[in-house]
DSSP file (Angstrom, degrees, kcal/mol; ACC not computed):
  #  RESIDUE AA STRUCTURE BP1 BP2  ACC     N-H-->O    O-->H-N    N-H-->O    O-->H-N    TCO  KAPPA ALPHA  PHI   PSI    X-CA   Y-CA   Z-CA
    1    1 A M    >         0   0    0      0, 0.0     3,-1.3     0, 0.0     0, 0.0   0.000 360.0 360.0 360.0  29.2  -17.5  -24.3  -32.7
    2    2 A A  T 3   +     0   0    0      1,-0.3     0, 0.0     3,-0.0     0, 0.0   0.792 360.0  49.5 -61.7 -27.3  -18.2  -26.1  -36.0
    3    3 A W  T >  S+     0   0    0      3,-0.1     3,-1.3     2,-0.0    -1,-0.3   0.458  81.6 122.1 -94.6  -1.6  -19.3  -29.2  -34.1
    4    4 A A  T <  S+     0   0    0     -3,-1.3     3,-0.1     1,-0.3    41,-0.1  -0.419  78.6  13.4 -67.0 134.8  -21.7  -27.3  -31.8
    5    5 A G  T 3  S+     0   0    0      1,-0.3    -1,-0.3    -2,-0.1     2,-0.2   0.738 110.7  95.8  76.6  24.3  -25.2  -28.6  -31.9
    6    6 A T    <   +     0   0    0     -3,-1.3    37,-0.4    37,-0.2    -1,-0.3  -0.749  43.7 179.8-133.1-176.4  -24.4  -31.7  -33.8
    7    7 A G        -     0   0    0     -2,-0.2    15,-1.6    35,-0.1     2,-0.4  -0.934  29.9 -94.9-167.7 177.9  -23.8  -35.3  -33.3
    8    8 A L  E     -AB  21  41A   0     33,-2.4    33,-2.8    -2,-0.3     2,-0.6  -0.925  18.5-148.7-112.9 137.7  -23.0  -38.5  -35.1
    9    9 A L  E     -AB  20  40A   0     11,-3.1    11,-1.7    -2,-0.4     2,-0.5  -0.927  17.1-162.3 -99.1 122.5  -25.3  -41.2  -36.3
   10   10 A W  E     -AB  19  39A   0     29,-3.4    29,-2.5    -2,-0.6     2,-0.4  -0.902   9.0-176.2-104.4 129.9  -23.7  -44.6  -36.3
   11   11 A T  E     -AB  18  38A   0      7,-2.9     7,-2.6    -2,-0.5     2,-0.5  -0.970  12.0-159.3-128.5 146.4  -25.2  -47.4  -38.3
   12   12 A V  E     +AB  17  37A   0     25,-3.1    24,-2.0    -2,-0.4    25,-1.6  -0.988  18.6 162.9-125.9 125.1  -24.3  -51.0  -38.6
   13   13 A S  E >  S-A   16   0A   0      3,-1.7     3,-1.6    -2,-0.5    22,-0.1  -0.974  74.1  -7.6-142.4 124.0  -25.4  -53.1  -41.5
   14   14 A G  T 3  S-     0   0    0     -2,-0.3     3,-0.1     1,-0.3    -1,-0.1   0.832 129.1 -58.5  58.8  30.0  -23.8  -56.4  -42.5
   15   15 A G  T 3  S+     0   0    0      1,-0.2     2,-0.5     0, 0.0    -1,-0.3   0.478 108.5 126.5  79.6   2.3  -21.1  -55.8  -39.9
   16   16 A V  E <   -A   13   0A   0     -3,-1.6    -3,-1.7     2,-0.0     2,-0.5  -0.853  49.7-148.9 -98.7 121.1  -20.0  -52.5  -41.5
   17   17 A L  E     +A   12   0A   0     -2,-0.5     2,-0.3    -5,-0.2    -5,-0.2  -0.774  22.2 173.2 -91.6 127.9  -19.9  -49.5  -39.2
   18   18 A V  E     -A   11   0A   0     -7,-2.6    -7,-2.9    -2,-0.5     2,-0.3  -0.985  13.1-157.7-137.7 146.2  -20.7  -46.1  -40.9
   19   19 A S  E     +A   10   0A   0     -2,-0.3     2,-0.3    -9,-0.2    -9,-0.2  -0.924  10.2 178.2-124.5 151.6  -21.2  -42.6  -39.5
   20   20 A K  E     -A    9   0A   0    -11,-1.7   -11,-3.1    -2,-0.3     2,-0.1  -0.971  30.1-117.9-141.1 150.3  -22.9  -39.4  -40.7
   21   21 A T  E  >  -A    8   0A   0     -2,-0.3     4,-1.7   -13,-0.2   -13,-0.2  -0.485  29.4-112.1 -81.2 160.3  -23.3  -36.0  -38.9
   22   22 A L  H  > S+     0   0    0    -15,-1.6     4,-2.5     1,-0.2     5,-0.2   0.876 119.8  57.8 -62.6 -35.5  -26.8  -34.7  -38.1
   23   23 A A  H  > S+     0   0    0    -16,-0.3     4,-2.6     1,-0.2     5,-0.2   0.953 104.9  49.5 -60.0 -48.8  -26.2  -32.0  -40.7
   24   24 A Q  H  > S+     0   0    0      1,-0.2     4,-1.9     2,-0.2    -1,-0.2   0.871 111.1  49.0 -53.7 -40.6  -25.5  -34.6  -43.4
   25   25 A I  H  X S+     0   0    0     -4,-1.7     4,-1.4     1,-0.2     5,-0.4   0.931 111.1  50.2 -68.5 -45.1  -28.7  -36.4  -42.5
   26   26 A A  H  < S+     0   0    0     -4,-2.5    -2,-0.2     1,-0.2    -1,-0.2   0.856 110.3  48.8 -64.0 -36.7  -30.7  -33.2  -42.5
   27   27 A K  H  < S+     0   0    0     -4,-2.6    -1,-0.2     1,-0.2    -2,-0.2   0.866 103.6  62.0 -69.9 -34.8  -29.4  -32.1  -46.0
   28   28 A A  H  < S-     0   0    0     -4,-1.9    -2,-0.2    -5,-0.2    -1,-0.2   0.902  80.3-166.7 -60.0 -40.7  -30.1  -35.5  -47.5
   29   29 A G     <  +     0   0    0     -4,-1.4    -1,-0.1     1,-0.2    -3,-0.1   0.759  48.3 108.6  61.0  25.0  -33.8  -35.1  -46.8
   30   30 A E  S    S-     0   0    0     -5,-0.4    -1,-0.2     1,-0.0    -2,-0.1  -0.894  78.5 -86.1-127.1 161.7  -34.3  -38.8  -47.5
   31   31 A P        -     0   0    0      0, 0.0     3,-0.1     0, 0.0    -1,-0.0  -0.302  47.7-110.5 -62.6 146.6  -35.1  -41.8  -45.5
   32   32 A L        -     0   0    0      1,-0.1     3,-0.1     3,-0.0    -7,-0.0  -0.503  37.5-102.2 -72.2 146.2  -32.2  -43.6  -43.9
   33   33 A P        -     0   0    0      0, 0.0     2,-0.1     0, 0.0    -1,-0.1  -0.330  45.9 -91.9 -67.2 154.2  -31.4  -47.0  -45.3
   34   34 A A        -     0   0    0     -3,-0.1     2,-0.3     2,-0.0     3,-0.0  -0.426  54.6-179.0 -63.5 138.8  -32.5  -50.0  -43.3
   35   35 A T        -     0   0    0     -2,-0.1   -22,-0.2     1,-0.1     3,-0.2  -0.893  41.4-122.5-136.6 167.1  -29.8  -51.1  -40.9
   36   36 A D  S    S-     0   0    0    -24,-2.0     2,-0.3     1,-0.3   -23,-0.2   0.813  98.4  -1.4 -75.1 -33.1  -29.1  -53.8  -38.2
   37   37 A L  E     -B   12   0A   0    -25,-1.6   -25,-3.1    -3,-0.0     2,-0.4  -0.956  60.5-175.9-160.4 137.6  -28.5  -51.1  -35.7
   38   38 A S  E     +B   11   0A   0     -2,-0.3    38,-2.3   -27,-0.2    39,-0.6  -0.999   9.8 168.0-135.5 141.7  -28.3  -47.3  -35.4
   39   39 A F  E     -Bc  10  77A   0    -29,-2.5   -29,-3.4    -2,-0.4     2,-0.4  -0.985  26.0-129.7-148.7 156.0  -27.4  -45.1  -32.5
   40   40 A L  E     -Bc   9  78A   0     37,-2.4    39,-2.6    -2,-0.3     2,-0.5  -0.916  14.5-158.5-111.8 134.1  -26.6  -41.5  -32.0
   41   41 A Q  E     +Bc   8  79A   0    -33,-2.8   -33,-2.4    -2,-0.4     2,-0.3  -0.950  15.4 170.2-113.5 129.4  -23.5  -40.1  -30.2
   42   42 A I  E     + c   0  80A   0     37,-2.4    39,-2.3    -2,-0.5     2,-0.3  -0.910   8.2 178.5-128.8 160.1  -23.4  -36.6  -28.8
   43   43 A S        +     0   0    0    -37,-0.4    40,-0.2    -2,-0.3   -37,-0.2  -0.992  47.0  27.9-157.6 156.7  -20.7  -35.1  -26.5
   44   44 A D        +     0   0    0     38,-3.1    39,-0.2    -2,-0.3    40,-0.2   0.865  49.4 160.3  59.2  44.1  -19.6  -32.0  -24.7
   45   45 A S        -     0   0    0     37,-0.4    39,-0.2    38,-0.2     4,-0.2   0.810  25.6-165.1 -64.7 -29.8  -22.9  -30.3  -24.1
   46   46 A H    >   -     0   0    0     37,-2.7     3,-2.5    39,-0.3    39,-0.3   0.826   5.9-161.1  49.0  40.1  -21.2  -28.3  -21.3
   47   47 A I  B 3  S+e   85   0B   0     37,-2.5    39,-2.6     1,-0.3    40,-0.4  -0.331  75.5  35.6 -55.4 127.3  -24.5  -27.1  -19.8
   48   48 A G  T 3  S+     0   0    0      1,-0.5    -1,-0.3    37,-0.2     2,-0.2   0.070  85.6 124.0 112.6 -22.7  -23.6  -24.1  -17.6
   49   49 A F    <   +     0   0    0     -3,-2.5     8,-0.8    -4,-0.2    -1,-0.5  -0.509  25.5 164.1 -72.7 140.1  -20.9  -22.7  -19.9
   50   50 A S        +     0   0    0     -2,-0.2     5,-0.2     6,-0.1     2,-0.1  -0.079  24.5 122.3-153.1  45.3  -21.4  -19.2  -21.0
   51   51 A K  S >  S-     0   0    0      3,-0.4     3,-1.3     1,-0.0     5,-0.1  -0.408  78.6 -78.0-104.3-176.8  -18.3  -17.6  -22.5
   52   52 A E  T 3  S+     0   0    0      1,-0.3     3,-0.4    -2,-0.1    -1,-0.0   0.802 122.2  62.9 -53.5 -41.1  -17.6  -16.1  -25.9
   53   53 A A  T 3  S-     0   0    0      1,-0.3    -1,-0.3     2,-0.1     2,-0.2   0.868 129.2  -1.1 -60.2 -35.2  -17.2  -19.4  -27.7
   54   54 A N    <   -     0   0    0     -3,-1.3     3,-0.4     1,-0.1    -3,-0.4  -0.652  62.8-178.8-158.3  93.1  -20.8  -20.4  -27.0
   55   55 A K  S    S+     0   0    0     -3,-0.4     2,-0.2     1,-0.3     3,-0.1   0.591  84.6  37.2 -74.0 -13.4  -23.0  -18.0  -24.9
   56   56 A D     >  +     0   0    0      1,-0.1     4,-1.9    -5,-0.1    -1,-0.3  -0.619  60.8 162.3-140.9  77.1  -26.1  -20.2  -25.0
   57   57 A V  H  > S+     0   0    0     -8,-0.8     4,-2.8    -3,-0.4     5,-0.2   0.828  77.7  60.0 -67.8 -31.2  -25.1  -23.9  -24.7
   58   58 A T  H  > S+     0   0    0      2,-0.2     4,-2.4     1,-0.2    -1,-0.2   0.924 106.6  46.7 -65.4 -43.1  -28.6  -25.0  -23.7
   59   59 A A  H  > S+     0   0    0      2,-0.2     4,-2.1     1,-0.2    -2,-0.2   0.911 112.5  50.4 -66.0 -39.4  -29.9  -23.6  -27.1
   60   60 A T  H  X S+     0   0    0     -4,-1.9     4,-1.9     2,-0.2    -2,-0.2   0.923 110.1  50.0 -64.4 -42.9  -27.1  -25.3  -28.9
   61   61 A F  H  X S+     0   0    0     -4,-2.8     4,-2.3     1,-0.2    -2,-0.2   0.929 109.5  52.2 -60.7 -43.0  -28.0  -28.6  -27.1
   62   62 A K  H  X S+     0   0    0     -4,-2.4     4,-2.9     1,-0.2    -1,-0.2   0.884 104.5  56.5 -59.2 -39.6  -31.7  -28.1  -28.1
   63   63 A I  H  X S+     0   0    0     -4,-2.1     4,-2.1     1,-0.2    -1,-0.2   0.928 107.6  47.8 -55.8 -45.8  -30.6  -27.7  -31.7
   64   64 A A  H  X S+     0   0    0     -4,-1.9     4,-1.9     1,-0.2    -2,-0.2   0.893 111.4  49.7 -67.2 -38.2  -29.0  -31.0  -31.7
   65   65 A L  H  X S+     0   0    0     -4,-2.3     4,-2.8     2,-0.2    39,-0.3   0.908 109.0  53.3 -65.6 -40.5  -32.0  -32.7  -30.1
   66   66 A D  H  X S+     0   0    0     -4,-2.9     4,-1.6     1,-0.2    -2,-0.2   0.904 108.4  50.7 -60.3 -42.2  -34.3  -31.0  -32.7
   67   67 A R  H  < S+     0   0    0     -4,-2.1     4,-0.4     2,-0.2    -1,-0.2   0.881 111.4  47.1 -66.4 -38.3  -32.1  -32.5  -35.4
   68   68 A I  H >< S+     0   0    0     -4,-1.9     3,-1.3     1,-0.2    -2,-0.2   0.932 111.9  50.4 -68.2 -42.1  -32.3  -36.0  -33.8
   69   69 A N  H 3< S+     0   0    0     -4,-2.8    -1,-0.2     1,-0.3    -2,-0.2   0.788 104.6  58.8 -63.6 -27.7  -36.1  -35.6  -33.5
   70   70 A A  T 3< S+     0   0    0     -4,-1.6    -1,-0.3    -5,-0.2    -2,-0.2   0.557  79.3 113.6 -81.6  -7.1  -36.4  -34.6  -37.1
   71   71 A M  S <  S-     0   0    0     -3,-1.3   -45,-0.0    -4,-0.4    -3,-0.0  -0.442  74.0-129.4 -65.1 137.4  -34.8  -37.9  -38.3
   72   72 A P  S    S+     0   0    0      0, 0.0    -1,-0.1     0, 0.0    -3,-0.0   0.826  98.0  28.2 -58.2 -34.7  -37.2  -40.0  -40.2
   73   73 A T  S    S-     0   0    0      0, 0.0    -3,-0.0     0, 0.0    -2,-0.0  -0.975  89.4-127.3-129.4 119.0  -36.4  -43.0  -38.0
   74   74 A P        -     0   0    0      0, 0.0   -36,-0.1     0, 0.0    -5,-0.1  -0.290  30.6-107.9 -64.9 145.3  -35.2  -42.5  -34.5
   75   75 A P        -     0   0    0      0, 0.0    31,-0.5     0, 0.0   -36,-0.2  -0.306  26.9-112.2 -67.9 159.8  -32.0  -44.2  -33.6
   76   76 A S  S    S-     0   0    0    -38,-2.3    31,-0.7     1,-0.1     2,-0.3   0.849  91.1 -12.9 -57.7 -38.2  -32.1  -47.2  -31.2
   77   77 A F  E     -cd  39 107A   0    -39,-0.6   -37,-2.4    29,-0.1     2,-0.4  -0.973  61.0-126.0-156.8 167.6  -30.4  -45.3  -28.5
   78   78 A L  E     -cd  40 108A   0     29,-2.3    31,-2.5    -2,-0.3     2,-0.5  -0.967  18.1-164.8-117.6 138.1  -28.4  -42.1  -27.7
   79   79 A I  E     -cd  41 109A   0    -39,-2.6   -37,-2.4    -2,-0.4     2,-0.7  -0.988   6.7-156.1-124.5 128.4  -25.0  -42.2  -26.0
   80   80 A H  E     -cd  42 110A   0     29,-2.9    31,-2.4    -2,-0.5     2,-0.5  -0.919   9.3-158.0-102.1 116.5  -23.6  -39.0  -24.5
   81   81 A T        -     0   0    0    -39,-2.3   -38,-0.1    -2,-0.7    29,-0.1  -0.274  50.1 -54.1 -97.6  45.0  -19.8  -39.3  -24.4
   82   82 A G  S    S+     0   0    0     -2,-0.5   -38,-3.1   -39,-0.1   -37,-0.4  -0.072  98.6  63.5 115.0 155.6  -18.8  -36.9  -21.8
   83   83 A D        +     0   0    0    -39,-0.2   -37,-2.7   -40,-0.2   -38,-0.2   0.948  45.1 163.8  59.7  55.6  -18.8  -33.3  -20.4
   84   84 A I        +     0   0    0    -39,-0.2   -37,-2.5   -40,-0.2     2,-0.3   0.895  66.6  21.7 -67.6 -39.1  -22.5  -33.1  -19.8
   85   85 A T  B    S-e   47   0B   0    -39,-0.3   -39,-0.3     1,-0.1   -37,-0.2  -0.748  70.2-130.7-122.3 169.5  -22.1  -30.0  -17.6
   86   86 A Q  S    S+     0   0    0    -39,-2.6   -38,-0.1    -2,-0.3    -1,-0.1   0.907 103.0   8.6 -82.5 -48.7  -19.5  -27.3  -17.1
   87   87 A L  S    S-     0   0    0    -40,-0.4   -39,-0.1     2,-0.1    -1,-0.1   0.253  96.4-114.3-124.4  10.3  -19.1  -27.3  -13.4
   88   88 A S        +     0   0    0    -41,-0.2   -40,-0.1     1,-0.2    -4,-0.0   0.752  57.5 163.1  60.9  27.7  -21.1  -30.4  -12.3
   89   89 A K    >>  -     0   0    0      1,-0.1     4,-1.7     4,-0.0     3,-0.6  -0.516  48.8-122.1 -72.8 145.7  -23.7  -28.1  -10.4
   90   90 A P  H 3> S+     0   0    0      0, 0.0     4,-2.3     0, 0.0     5,-0.2   0.868 113.7  54.2 -52.2 -42.6  -27.0  -29.8   -9.5
   91   91 A E  H 3> S+     0   0    0      1,-0.2     4,-2.1     2,-0.2     5,-0.1   0.811 104.6  53.6 -70.0 -29.6  -28.8  -27.1  -11.5
   92   92 A E  H <> S+     0   0    0     -3,-0.6     4,-2.2     2,-0.2    -1,-0.2   0.907 109.9  47.4 -71.0 -39.0  -26.8  -27.8  -14.7
   93   93 A F  H  X S+     0   0    0     -4,-1.7     4,-3.0     2,-0.2    -2,-0.2   0.886 111.9  52.1 -63.6 -40.7  -27.7  -31.5  -14.5
   94   94 A D  H  X S+     0   0    0     -4,-2.3     4,-2.5     2,-0.2     5,-0.2   0.913 109.5  48.4 -59.2 -43.8  -31.4  -30.5  -13.9
   95   95 A T  H  X S+     0   0    0     -4,-2.1     4,-2.6     2,-0.2     5,-0.3   0.942 112.1  48.7 -66.0 -44.7  -31.3  -28.3  -16.9
   96   96 A F  H  X S+     0   0    0     -4,-2.2     4,-3.1     1,-0.2    -2,-0.2   0.952 112.4  48.4 -57.9 -50.4  -29.7  -31.1  -19.1
   97   97 A D  H  X S+     0   0    0     -4,-3.0     4,-1.2     1,-0.2    -1,-0.2   0.904 111.1  50.6 -58.9 -39.5  -32.3  -33.6  -17.9
   98   98 A E  H  < S+     0   0    0     -4,-2.5     4,-0.3     1,-0.2     3,-0.2   0.905 114.7  42.3 -65.9 -42.5  -35.2  -31.2  -18.6
   99   99 A V  H >< S+     0   0    0     -4,-2.6     3,-2.0     1,-0.2     4,-0.2   0.937 109.1  58.4 -71.2 -43.6  -34.0  -30.4  -22.1
  100  100 A L  H >< S+     0   0    0     -4,-3.1     3,-2.4     1,-0.3    -1,-0.2   0.771  86.9  78.2 -59.2 -25.2  -33.1  -34.1  -22.9
  101  101 A K  T 3< S+     0   0    0     -4,-1.2    -1,-0.3     1,-0.3    -2,-0.2   0.722  85.4  63.0 -53.3 -24.0  -36.8  -35.1  -22.1
  102  102 A S  T <  S+     0   0    0     -3,-2.0    -1,-0.3    -4,-0.3    -2,-0.2   0.663  79.1 109.2 -76.7 -16.5  -37.7  -33.8  -25.6
  103  103 A C    <   -     0   0    0     -3,-2.4   -37,-0.1    -4,-0.2   -38,-0.1  -0.362  62.5-147.7 -72.5 137.6  -35.5  -36.4  -27.3
  104  104 A R        +     0   0    0    -39,-0.3    -1,-0.1    -2,-0.1     2,-0.1   0.464  61.3 114.4 -85.9  -0.5  -37.3  -39.2  -29.2
  105  105 A T        -     0   0    0      1,-0.1   -29,-0.1   -31,-0.0   -28,-0.1  -0.390  63.6-140.2 -70.7 145.3  -34.8  -41.9  -28.5
  106  106 A K  S    S+     0   0    0    -31,-0.5     2,-0.3   -30,-0.3   -29,-0.1   0.960  82.2  27.2 -71.8 -47.9  -35.9  -44.8  -26.3
  107  107 A D  E     -d   77   0A   0    -31,-0.7   -29,-2.3     2,-0.0     2,-0.4  -0.881  62.2-161.9-121.5 149.3  -32.7  -45.2  -24.3
  108  108 A V  E     -d   78   0A   0     -2,-0.3     2,-0.3   -31,-0.2   -29,-0.2  -0.997  10.3-173.0-126.1 130.5  -29.9  -42.8  -23.2
  109  109 A F  E     -d   79   0A   0    -31,-2.5   -29,-2.9    -2,-0.4     2,-0.4  -0.890   8.6-150.4-120.2 157.0  -26.5  -44.0  -22.0
  110  110 A Y  E     -d   80   0A   0     -2,-0.3   -29,-0.2   -31,-0.2   -31,-0.0  -0.973  10.5-168.3-129.6 140.5  -23.7  -41.9  -20.6
  111  111 A V        -     0   0    0    -31,-2.4    -2,-0.0    -2,-0.4   -32,-0.0  -0.998  32.2-124.0-123.0 122.9  -19.9  -42.3  -20.6
  112  112 A P              0   0    0      0, 0.0   -31,-0.0     0, 0.0    -2,-0.0  -0.260 360.0 360.0 -62.6 150.7  -18.1  -39.9  -18.2
  113  113 A G              0   0    0    -70,-0.0   -32,-0.1     0, 0.0   -31,-0.0   0.383 360.0 360.0-158.0 360.0  -15.5  -37.8  -19.8
């Protein structure tokens, strides 16, 4: 579960694509360099899962969003690349939507997975 509660910040500057984890950004404690484009990728939130590997996925998702919101410059957009919920139940999607409202990104896009 090393990747739980994290994501990747992708930046493009001068045509060069670079990524950093949210943990790397938090440790640096310095402003991000100016870029042509930045976006954040998260995945596999699995809202509704509650087994031994992660008994509180909603809290883990909130940690990832807290890290995003703590960034000195919010990314241009957020992309969630699959497995939003565990069982695709309406209440799992409702929980996801409610928690996601706290995110400071302007736009959110989804790729099914």
